Each structure stands twice: as C-alpha cells, then as structure tokens.
C-alpha positions in Angstrom: -76.8 55.8 -142.0 -73.2 57.0 -142.4 -72.0 53.4 -143.2 -74.7 53.0 -145.8 -73.7 56.3 -147.4 -70.1 55.3 -147.4 -70.9 52.0 -149.1 -72.9 53.8 -151.8 -70.1 56.3 -152.4 -67.6 53.4 -152.6 -69.8 51.6 -155.1 -70.1 54.7 -157.3 -66.3 55.1 -157.2 -65.9 51.5 -158.2 -68.3 52.0 -161.1 -66.4 55.0 -162.3 -63.0 53.2 -162.1 -64.4 50.3 -164.1 -65.8 52.5 -166.8 -62.7 54.5 -167.0 -60.6 51.3 -167.3 -63.0 50.0 -170.0 -62.7 53.3 -172.0 -58.9 53.3 -171.6 -58.6 49.7 -172.8 -60.9 50.3 -175.7 -59.0 53.4 -176.7 -55.7 51.6 -176.5 -57.1 48.6 -178.5 -58.6 50.7 -181.3 -55.4 51.7 -183.2 -54.2 48.1 -182.9 -57.3 46.9 -184.7 -56.4 49.1 -187.6 -52.8 47.9 -187.9 -52.4 44.9 -190.3 -51.7 41.6 -188.7 -48.4 41.3 -190.5 -46.8 43.8 -188.2 -47.5 41.5 -185.2 -45.4 38.7 -186.4 -43.0 37.3 -183.7 -40.4 34.6 -184.3 -41.1 31.3 -182.5 -38.0 31.7 -180.4 -39.1 35.1 -179.1 -42.7 34.2 -178.8 -42.3 31.0 -176.8 -41.3 32.6 -173.4 -44.0 35.3 -173.8 -46.6 32.8 -174.8 -45.8 30.5 -171.9 -46.0 33.4 -169.4 -49.4 34.6 -170.9 -50.9 31.1 -171.0 -49.6 30.3 -167.5 -51.2 33.5 -166.3 -54.5 32.5 -167.9 -54.4 29.1 -166.2 -53.6 30.7 -162.9 -56.5 33.2 -163.1 -59.0 30.5 -164.1 -58.0 28.4 -161.2 -58.2 31.4 -158.9 -61.8 32.1 -160.0 -62.6 28.4 -159.4 -61.0 28.6 -155.9 -62.9 31.8 -155.1 -66.2 30.2 -155.8 -65.4 27.2 -153.7 -64.0 29.4 -150.8 -67.3 30.9 -149.8 -69.8 29.5 -147.3 -72.9 27.6 -148.2 -75.4 30.4 -147.3 -73.5 32.9 -149.5 -72.9 30.6 -152.6 -75.3 31.2 -155.5 -76.1 29.2 -158.6 -74.6 31.6 -161.1 -71.3 31.8 -159.3 -71.2 28.1 -158.7 -71.7 27.3 -162.3 -69.2 30.0 -163.4 -66.6 28.6 -160.9 -66.8 25.1 -162.2 -66.8 26.3 -165.8 -63.6 28.2 -165.1 -62.1 24.9 -163.7 -62.7 23.4 -167.1 -61.3 26.5 -168.7 -58.1 26.3 -166.6 -57.7 22.6 -167.5 -58.2 23.4 -171.2 -55.8 26.3 -171.1 -53.3 24.1 -169.4 -53.5 21.7 -172.3 -53.2 24.6 -174.7 -50.0 25.7 -172.8 -48.4 22.3 -173.2 -49.5 21.6 -176.7 -47.4 24.3 -178.4 -45.2 22.7 -181.1 -41.9 24.2 -179.7 -42.5 22.4 -176.4 -41.8 18.8 -175.6 -44.5 16.3 -176.5 -47.5 16.3 -174.1 -48.6 12.7 -174.1 -48.9 12.8 -177.8 -46.8 14.9 -180.3 -47.5 18.6 -179.9 -49.0 20.4 -182.9 -50.6 23.6 -183.9 -54.0 21.8 -184.2 -53.8 20.5 -180.6 -53.0 24.0 -179.3 -55.8 25.6 -181.3 -58.3 23.0 -180.2 -57.4 23.4 -176.5 -57.4 27.2 -176.8 -60.7 27.3 -178.7 -62.3 24.9 -176.1 -61.1 27.1 -173.2 -62.5 30.4 -174.7 -65.8 28.9 -175.9 -66.3 27.2 -172.5 -65.6 30.5 -170.7 -68.0 32.4 -173.0 -70.7 29.8 -172.5 -70.3 29.6 -168.7 -70.4 33.4 -168.4 -73.5 33.7 -170.6 -75.4 31.0 -168.7 -74.3 32.5 -165.3 -75.7 35.9 -166.4 -79.2 34.4 -166.5 -79.1 32.3 -163.3 -80.4 33.4 -159.9 -78.2 35.0 -157.3 -80.1 33.4 -154.4 -78.4 31.1 -152.0 -77.7 27.6 -153.3 -78.0 25.2 -150.3 -78.3 21.9 -152.1 -74.8 20.3 -152.1 -75.8 17.7 -154.6 -76.1 20.4 -157.3 -72.6 21.5 -156.7 -71.3 17.9 -156.9 -73.2 17.3 -160.2 -71.7 20.5 -161.7 -68.2 19.6 -160.5 -68.5 16.1 -161.9 -70.0 17.4 -165.2 -67.3 20.0 -165.9 -64.5 17.6 -164.9 -65.9 15.0 -167.2 -66.2 17.6 -170.0 -62.5 18.6 -169.5 -61.4 15.0 -169.6 -63.4 14.5 -172.8 -61.7 17.4 -174.4 -58.3 15.9 -173.5 -59.3 12.6 -175.0 -60.6 14.0 -178.2 -57.7 16.4 -178.8 -54.9 14.0 -177.8 -56.2 10.7 -179.2 -59.0 11.3 -181.6 -58.3 14.5 -183.5 -59.9 13.0 -186.6 -63.3 13.3 -185.0 -62.9 17.1 -184.6 -64.6 19.1 -187.3 -61.7 21.5 -187.9 -59.3 18.9 -189.2 -60.0 19.9 -192.9 -60.9 23.5 -192.6 -59.0 25.0 -189.7 -59.3 28.7 -190.4 -63.1 28.7 -191.2 -64.0 26.6 -188.1 -61.7 28.7 -185.9 -63.2 31.9 -187.1 -66.8 30.6 -186.7 -66.1 29.4 -183.2 -64.6 32.7 -182.1 -67.6 34.6 -183.5 -69.8 32.2 -181.6 -67.9 33.0 -178.4 -68.2 36.7 -179.1 -72.0 36.3 -179.6 -72.3 34.6 -176.2 -70.3 37.3 -174.6 -72.4 40.0 -176.1 -75.5 38.3 -174.7 -73.9 38.1 -171.3 -72.8 41.8 -171.4 -76.3 42.8 -172.4 -77.7 40.8 -169.5 -75.3 42.3 -167.0 -76.0 45.7 -168.3 -79.8 45.2 -167.8 -79.4 44.0 -164.3 -76.5 46.4 -163.3 -77.3 48.8 -160.5 -75.4 50.3 -157.6 -74.0 46.7 -156.9 -70.4 47.0 -157.9 -70.1 43.3 -158.6 -72.3 43.6 -161.7 -70.2 46.5 -162.9 -67.1 44.3 -162.7 -68.9 41.4 -164.5 -69.9 43.8 -167.3 -66.4 45.3 -167.6 -64.8 41.8 -167.6 -67.1 40.6 -170.4 -66.5 43.6 -172.5 -62.7 43.1 -172.2 -63.2 39.4 -173.2 -65.0 40.6 -176.3 -62.0 42.8 -177.2 -59.8 39.8 -176.6 -61.8 37.7 -179.0 -61.7 40.4 -181.6 -57.9 40.3 -181.4 -57.8 36.5 -181.8 -60.0 36.8 -184.9 -57.3 39.1 -186.4 -54.6 36.6 -185.4 -53.1 39.3 -183.0 -52.7 36.6 -180.4 -50.3 38.5 -178.1 -52.8 41.3 -177.6 -55.6 38.8 -177.4 -53.9 37.0 -174.5 -53.1 40.3 -172.8 -56.8 41.3 -172.9 -57.9 37.8 -171.9 -55.7 38.1 -168.8 -57.1 41.5 -167.9 -60.7 40.2 -168.4 -59.9 37.2 -166.3 -58.6 39.4 -163.5 -61.7 41.6 -163.6 -63.9 38.4 -163.5 -61.9 37.2 -160.5 -62.4 40.5 -158.8 -66.1 40.3 -159.4 -66.3 36.7 -158.1 -64.1 37.4 -155.1 -66.2 40.4 -154.1 -69.2 38.1 -153.9 -67.4 34.9 -152.6 -64.7 36.2 -150.3 -65.5 39.8 -149.4 -69.3 39.5 -149.4 -69.4 37.2 -146.3 -67.3 39.8 -144.3 -69.7 42.6 -145.5 -72.6 40.4 -144.5 -71.1 39.9 -141.1 -70.7 43.6 -140.7 -74.3 44.2 -141.8 -75.5 41.5 -139.4 -73.6 43.1 -136.5 -75.1 46.4 -137.5 -78.6 44.9 -137.5 -78.1 43.2 -134.2 -76.6 46.4 -132.7 -79.6 48.4 -133.9 -81.9 45.8 -132.5 -80.0 45.7 -129.2 -80.1 49.5 -128.8 -83.7 50.1 -129.9 -85.5 47.2 -128.3 -88.0 48.4 -125.7 -86.9 45.9 -123.1 -83.8 46.5 -121.0 -80.8 44.4 -121.9 -77.4 43.8 -120.2 -74.6 41.5 -121.0 -72.5 40.1 -118.2 -69.2 38.2 -118.1 -68.1 36.0 -115.2 -65.0 36.9 -113.2 -63.4 35.4 -110.1 -64.5 31.9 -111.2 -68.1 32.9 -111.3 -68.2 34.6 -107.9 -69.0 37.9 -109.6 -69.9 39.3 -113.0 -68.8 42.4 -114.9 -71.1 44.4 -117.1 -70.0 44.3 -120.7 -72.9 45.8 -122.7 -76.0 47.8 -121.9 -78.7 49.2 -124.2 -80.5 52.6 -124.2 -83.7 51.2 -122.5 -81.6 50.0 -119.5 -79.9 53.4 -119.3 -83.2 55.1 -119.1 -84.8 52.7 -116.7 -81.8 52.5 -114.3 -81.0 56.2 -114.7 -77.3 55.5 -115.5 -74.7 56.4 -118.0 -73.3 53.4 -119.8 -69.7 54.8 -119.8 -69.8 54.9 -116.0 -71.2 51.3 -115.6 -69.6 49.2 -118.3 -66.7 47.2 -116.8 -68.1 47.5 -113.3 -69.1 44.6 -111.0 -72.7 43.7 -110.8 -72.5 43.6 -107.0 -71.1 47.2 -106.9 -73.4 48.6 -109.6 -76.5 47.2 -107.9 -75.8 46.9 -104.2 -79.0 44.9 -103.4 -78.6 42.5 -106.2 -77.6 39.6 -104.0 -80.8 40.0 -101.9 -82.6 40.3 -105.2 -81.3 36.8 -106.2 -79.9 37.6 -109.7 -76.3 36.4 -109.1 -77.5 32.9 -108.3 -79.5 32.8 -111.5 -76.5 34.1 -113.5 -74.3 31.4 -112.1 -76.8 28.7 -112.8 -77.4 29.8 -116.4 -73.6 30.1 -116.9 -73.1 26.6 -115.6 -76.0 24.8 -117.3 -76.4 26.8 -120.5 -80.1 26.6 -120.0 -82.2 29.8 -120.5 -84.2 30.8 -117.4 -87.1 33.0 -116.6 -86.5 35.0 -113.3 -90.1 35.8 -112.1 -91.2 39.3 -111.2 -89.5 40.5 -108.0 -89.1 43.8 -106.2 -85.7 45.5 -106.2 -84.7 48.4 -104.0 -81.4 50.2 -103.3 -80.4 53.7 -102.5 -80.8 54.8 -106.1 -83.6 52.9 -107.8 -86.7 50.9 -106.7 -89.2 48.9 -108.7 -90.4 45.6 -109.9 -88.3 43.7 -112.5 -89.0 40.6 -114.6 -85.9 38.9 -116.1 -85.0 36.5 -118.8 -81.5 35.1 -119.0 -79.5 33.0 -121.5 -75.9 32.2 -122.2 -74.0 33.1 -125.4 -71.6 30.8 -127.2 -68.7 32.9 -125.8 -69.8 32.3 -122.2 -71.4 35.7 -121.6 -74.8 35.8 -120.0 -77.5 38.1 -121.5 -80.1 39.5 -119.2 -83.2 40.9 -120.8 -85.6 42.4 -118.4 -88.6 44.7 -118.2 -89.5 47.4 -115.7 -93.0 46.2 -114.7 -93.4 48.6 -111.8 -96.5 50.3 -113.3 -98.0 47.0 -114.1 -97.4 45.6 -110.7 -98.7 48.8 -109.0 -101.8 48.6 -111.1 -102.2 44.9 -110.3 -101.8 45.6 -106.6 -104.3 48.5 -106.8 -106.7 46.2 -108.6 -106.3 43.5 -106.0 -106.9 46.0 -103.2 -110.0 47.4 -105.0 -111.2 43.8 -105.6 -110.6 43.0 -101.9 -112.6 46.1 -100.8 -115.4 45.4 -103.2 -115.6 41.8 -102.0 -115.7 43.0 -98.4 -118.6 45.4 -99.2 -120.3 42.8 -101.4 -120.1 40.0 -98.7 -121.1 42.1 -95.7 -123.8 44.3 -97.3 -127.1 44.5 -95.4 -129.0 43.9 -98.6 -128.8 41.2 -101.2 -126.0 41.6 -103.8 -125.6 39.4 -106.9 -123.5 39.4 -110.0 -125.0 37.7 -113.0 -124.1 36.6 -116.5 -126.3 38.5 -118.9 -125.7 36.1 -121.7 -126.5 32.8 -119.9 -128.7 34.4 -117.2 -126.8 32.6 -114.4 -125.6 33.7 -111.0 -121.9 34.3 -110.9 -121.6 35.6 -107.4 -124.1 36.0 -104.5 -123.7 37.3 -101.0 -124.9 35.8 -97.7 -127.9 38.2 -97.4 -129.3 37.1 -100.7 -128.9 33.5 -99.7 -130.8 34.2 -96.5 -133.4 36.1 -98.5 -134.1 33.2 -100.9 -133.4 30.3 -98.6 -130.9 28.7 -101.0 -127.2 28.1 -100.3 -124.5 29.8 -102.4 -123.7 26.5 -104.1 -127.4 26.0 -105.1 -127.7 29.5 -106.5 -124.5 29.3 -108.5 -125.9 26.2 -110.3 -129.3 27.7 -111.2 -130.6 30.6 -113.3 -132.3 33.8 -112.4 -135.5 32.7 -114.2 -135.7 29.6 -112.1 -136.3 31.5 -108.9 -138.3 34.4 -110.4 -142.1 34.3 -110.2 -143.5 33.1 -113.5 -145.6 36.2 -113.9 -142.6 38.5 -113.6 -140.2 36.7 -116.0 -141.4 38.5 -119.2 -141.1 41.9 -117.5 -137.6 40.9 -116.3 -136.5 39.9 -119.8 -137.8 43.1 -121.4 -136.2 45.3 -118.7 -132.8 43.6 -118.9 -132.9 43.7 -122.7 -133.4 47.5 -122.7 -130.4 47.8 -120.3 -128.2 45.5 -122.4 -129.0 47.5 -125.6 -128.1 50.8 -123.8 -131.6 52.2 -123.9 -131.6 52.4 -120.1 -128.5 52.9 -117.9 -130.0 50.7 -115.2 -132.9 48.4 -114.6 -135.1 49.2 -111.5 -138.1 47.2 -110.7 -140.1 45.5 -108.0 -140.5 41.8 -108.6 -141.1 38.5 -106.9 -138.8 35.6 -106.2 -139.8 32.1 -105.2 -138.4 31.1 -101.8 -136.9 27.7 -101.5 -140.0 26.7 -99.3 -142.3 27.9 -102.1 -143.4 31.3 -100.6 -143.3 34.5 -102.6 -140.6 37.1 -101.8 -141.2 40.6 -102.9 -138.0 42.6 -103.6 -136.9 45.9 -105.0 -134.1 45.3 -107.6 -131.6 47.9 -108.9 -129.3 46.4 -111.6 -126.5 48.0 -113.7 -124.6 46.5 -116.6 -120.9 45.8 -116.4 -119.4 46.3 -119.9 -116.1 45.4 -121.6 -113.8 47.9 -123.4 -116.0 47.7 -126.5 -119.1 48.7 -124.6 -120.6 45.2 -124.8 -122.7 44.3 -121.7 -121.4 41.0 -120.2 -122.4 40.9 -116.5 -124.7 42.8 -114.3 -124.5 43.8 -110.7 -127.7 44.1 -108.7 -128.7 45.4 -105.3 -131.8 43.6 -103.9 -133.9 44.7 -100.9 -136.4 42.4 -99.4 -139.7 44.4 -99.2 -141.9 41.5 -98.4 -142.6 42.8 -94.8 -143.3 46.3 -96.1 -145.7 45.0 -98.7 -147.4 42.9 -96.1 -147.8 45.9 -93.8 -149.1 48.0 -96.6 -151.6 45.3 -97.4 -152.6 44.9 -93.8 -153.1 48.6 -93.4 -155.3 48.8 -96.5 -157.4 45.9 -95.3 -157.8 47.5 -91.8 -158.9 50.8 -93.4 -161.4 49.0 -95.6 -162.8 47.1 -92.6 -163.2 50.3 -90.6 -164.8 52.1 -93.5 -167.3 49.2 -93.9 -168.2 49.5 -90.2 -168.8 53.2 -90.4 -170.9 52.8 -93.6 -173.2 50.4 -91.7 -174.1 52.8 -88.8 -177.4 54.8 -89.0 -176.3 58.4 -88.1 -173.6 60.8 -89.2 -170.3 60.7 -87.5 -167.6 63.3 -87.7 -164.0 63.2 -86.8 -162.5 66.3 -85.2 -159.1 66.9 -86.8 -156.0 68.4 -85.3 -156.9 71.8 -86.7 -160.4 71.6 -85.2 -162.0 70.7 -88.6 -164.7 68.2 -89.0 -164.5 65.2 -91.4 -167.7 63.4 -92.4 -167.1 59.7 -91.8 -170.6 58.3 -92.4 -174.2 59.3 -92.9 -177.5 57.6 -93.1 
C-alpha cells in the first residue's frame, strides 16, 4: 500500500514538473514570436558552429530514442513505441543528411546546397510528426511478433535511403524546386497539424501514467519548435526541437528501460504477497555442506502459525536443528533428491513429532533456478484425525453389522439392489453373500408384498416417514416363505437426498407359525366343546365360572 501511494505521489510530481516546464517554455517563447525575424539574423561564420552543434544534438537524440525502443524486452515492447522508435531512426538519418548538406560544409556526395538542407530537414520533421501522430493511436499492448518489427525496420530504413536518393541525385523530382518558400511553409503547417492531433490524442488518454504526460509535453514543445521554423527563427526552432526530443526520449525510456525494472518490482511484490498470504505453509531451503544439511532462507506467515515459531529466530538455522526429528521424518532425503534431479516431488502424508510440535504433514517440493528448494506443505492433522475417527467408526459399525444376531442389510434406494448383507441375513434367506449382492430386493420379496414395499419405501424417500416399519415375506432359496419384521431408515447425503437405506430384519417365521398353531388348537378345542350335550364351566383362578358350552 505504501509503495503504491509513493508511486502515485511520484507520478503527480512528474506531471506537475512537466506542466511547469511547458508553461515556462511557452512563456519564454511568446516574446520571441513577437520579435521580427530580422533581429535573428546570424552571419554564416557564426551560425555554422552553433548549427552543427544543434543538428548533431538532434541526430543524437533521435538515435537515442531508437536505441531505447530496441533496448526493451519482447514482453514489454508495444506497437506504438516500436513504430515511434523506427520512425526516429529515419528521422536521425534525415537529420544527419541535413547536418552534412549545409552549404558552408564540404560536399556530401553531391554539392551541398540550401535546397538539400531544407529537403533533409523537412523530411526529418515531417517524419517525426507523422510517426508521433500514428503512435498516439496505436495500442500499448505487448508486441510479440518479431516479424512486425523487422518489417517496420526494413520499411523505415528503405524510406530513409529513398530520401537520400531523391535529395542527392534527383532533386528535380521534388515538388519544392520551383516554389521553395510556399512548399516549405505548407509542409511545416502539415507537421504542426499532425502534432496537434497527436497532442489531442495524448491529452485524451492522459491519466496518472507519467509517460503520457511526457509524451504530451514533448509534442507541445515540438509544436512551438515548428512555429519558430515557420517564422525562420531557426536557432530557437532547433533549441525547442532538442528539448522536445529529450522529453520524448524521457517518455520512451520510462517505458522501454525503466518500466521493466518497475515491472520486476511489481512482480516481486505480487509474489511476496502471494507467498505471505497463501493458506499453505511454505519454506525455502538452501543446501549447505555439499547437501548434507539445509538452511532455512524464507518462511511465510502460515508456516509461522502452524509451527508456532518466529521467523526471525528460525531464518538462517539448519533444518536438522530447527526440526530435531526431521531425519526420522524423511524430509532431508527428499530435499537432496529434488536438489540433485530438479524434479518436483510429492512427499505423502506422514506423522511428525518432536518436543515442540506434533501433527500430520503433506509436502510438495520443487527446485528453483538458483538451486534453492521450496517446500510447500499443509498441516493435515485435523483431516487425518477425522479420517482415523471415521475408519474407527466404520470398523466398529462393520463389527456390529457382521456379528448382529438379526439380519442387517444396506441397499441402494435408486436401483433397489443389495449393497451389503450380513451372515444372519444370508442364513435367513438361504442365499450366499455373492448371490444377494447380484440380485434385487424385489426378486426375493413375495409377489403380494412388493407393492406395499414400494409404497412404504417411497414415503420414506420423500421424507413423509422417518422410517419404514413393516412385516413382510421373503422367498427362501428353497421356495419357502419367510416372514420377517423389517425396520428400515434412509441414509441421506449433505443435500438431504436419500441414497441408501439400512434395515434391521428379524425372522418371525417361527413366531407366526406358533401363533397360527395356537389359533388352530383353540379353534379345534372350541369345536369339541360346542359338540357336547351339556353345559361345561371352567373354574377360573379367582373362583369364577366361565361358560364353555351349552346344549
């Protein structure tokens, strides 16, 4: 947060400096615009050294801008800066021709002349204005296609060579040959128009990004420079052209040279935040003593909380001293293997215990390019404890399920199949476990009880009843009927959907048979009494008489 605030403040200060500079340059230029051009006359002898210095400075700055755009890395390079950089290459070459074409200098390939100098200077300024204008409309996204850069480089180089060919060998083809002043003035106003468009574009897209502020300021200074050239105040025009070029170089260098370093800082900040705030524990180790031991270099907040340590007390310590039982735990062997092979490894869940901490840990290790080994791990003690408790509960349930004195079954409510059956149920139905697990409940249910079963189970699945309790009949493997008492409950998922059922089944066949035998015996006895001719009484326990039969 502090770094971001500092960057914003720095950008605001940069904007203020640029605007102050622009106001100052405009204020200084204003009175010179009002002074007649006649007062700016300089003898050729005095003008030559100054002109040479100014032109050489323009060439140098143009090549510096070109070099800055070529200096940056591919992921940072953008289409607008790429085109601008190659355009400034053509500008530098044209300004170089302008520098050598002055009539007081030795011949440059062909005799030097005022026309040659004007042509090279006009071509340089118009090319710069065109390049800046086009660049103001192009994207700032990364340009990763190297072919586009090669095409631009070839195109602008060919353009510069074409200028040299026309100016040095074919001046008759140039349109200014017969009307120098009119053409020169029209060209300079065209350059100003392009620069105004570029300035408007930079102003519209200008925000807290200080690069746009430098671009806008540079373009405005170029406009002032062109206005001086129109008035034939060439010395001031060259001065302002150099200042504008320097501001343009500053804008380009901020993106091409300084931006990658800022990006690296931002990436490091992002990685640091990720490292510190990730929920998993993370430690970075460096091998010492030829890999016999490792020192702790970095540790995140999650590891501090989990291991109950202070990073300042642990960073720089040996892993065998910081975690006394780490050798028995097996981590050093994995560290050495990852360091040697460079292959990431998963160190499965294992229990660690020393005099300070205990718990289950699951580790992931990989090697960095610098040779450090990163260990990312999770404290899975709660998960493993819950897993062990679940396994124990499952073991206890299975023991009860398998050894119960009554039939126990788990069924799939969707498919109606047996999922698990105990030995008592197998004995009850006469089927083996394998046979029951391959059949359905309906297949061993008496046909007359199937409809009642479906309706009762459906009410339980829909939640109308908590359980399904009934007496029903199964068909034994030998074909006999088995009467049972069934008590089933639904097993539901986290969304309340019934998936399985667990049922306790009691064989009541013998009880039902005894009840039927008793009813039959009572009926037979009653029939005998009804057939006798006299009354019979039964003397009860309370000395009461009960009429059993009468004539």
